[in-house]
N, C-alpha and C positions, 0 to 999 in steps of 0.2 A: 402086359406089354403090347399085346395085339390091339387092345382098345385104344391105347395112346397113339399107335401108328395110324389107325383108322381115323381118329379124331384129327390128327395133323393133315391127313389127306383131304378131309372135308373142309378144314380151314383153308387149305391151299386152293381148293376148287372155288370156295366162296370168295377169296381175295382176288383170284383171277377173274371171276365174274364181275366183281365190283370194278376192277381196273378196266375191264373191257367196256363196261357201261359208261364209265367216266370218260374214256377216250372217245367213244362214239358220240357222247353228248357234246364234247368239245368240238369235234368235227362238224356236227350238225349246227352248233351255235355259229361257227365261222361261216358255214354255207348260208344259213338264214340271214346273218348280218350282211354278207356280201350281196345276196339277192335283194334285200330291202334297200340297201344303199344304192344299188343300180336302179331299182324302181324309183326311188326318190330323185335321183339324178335325171332319169328319163322324164318324169313328170315335171321337173323344173325346166328342162330343155323345151318341153312342149308349150311353155308359156304360162306356167302356174305363177300367180302373183305372189310376191314376197310375203304378203300378209297371211297367206295360207301355209307358209312353211312350218310354223309352230304346230298347227293342227295336223299337218301331214306327218311330221316327225312323231307326234304323240300317237296318231292312229297306227302308223307302221310299227312303232315300238310295242304298242298293246297287242297288235296282231302277231308280232314275232314272239312275244312272251306266251301267248296262247298256243301257238304252234309248237314252241319248244317244250311247254308243259305237256302237250299231247305226246310228243316223241319220248319224253322222259318216262311218262306213265306207261307207254307201250314197251319201252325197253326193259323197265323193271318187271312188268307183268309177264312178258312173253319171251324174255331172253332165256336161252337154254340153261338148265341147272348146271351143266358141266360142259367143258370144252373138250371134244375128243382129241 
């Protein structure tokens, strides 16, 4: 009986950890998207020619994916095992 109770506590802690990581990734995704959208708008306002729009979008998307992958890796590796 005690083993089942301990197992449920571990499952609860793990599910809370996964939920916290997912929520943080969603927030980071929104922040990165907003930042790069603002950067793209700023570069367009500075006189970037329309023929470079496609390259700029591709470059910012690639950079955003790399940054998001970095954050996901660090959240998974360094997030605390339990939430006090």
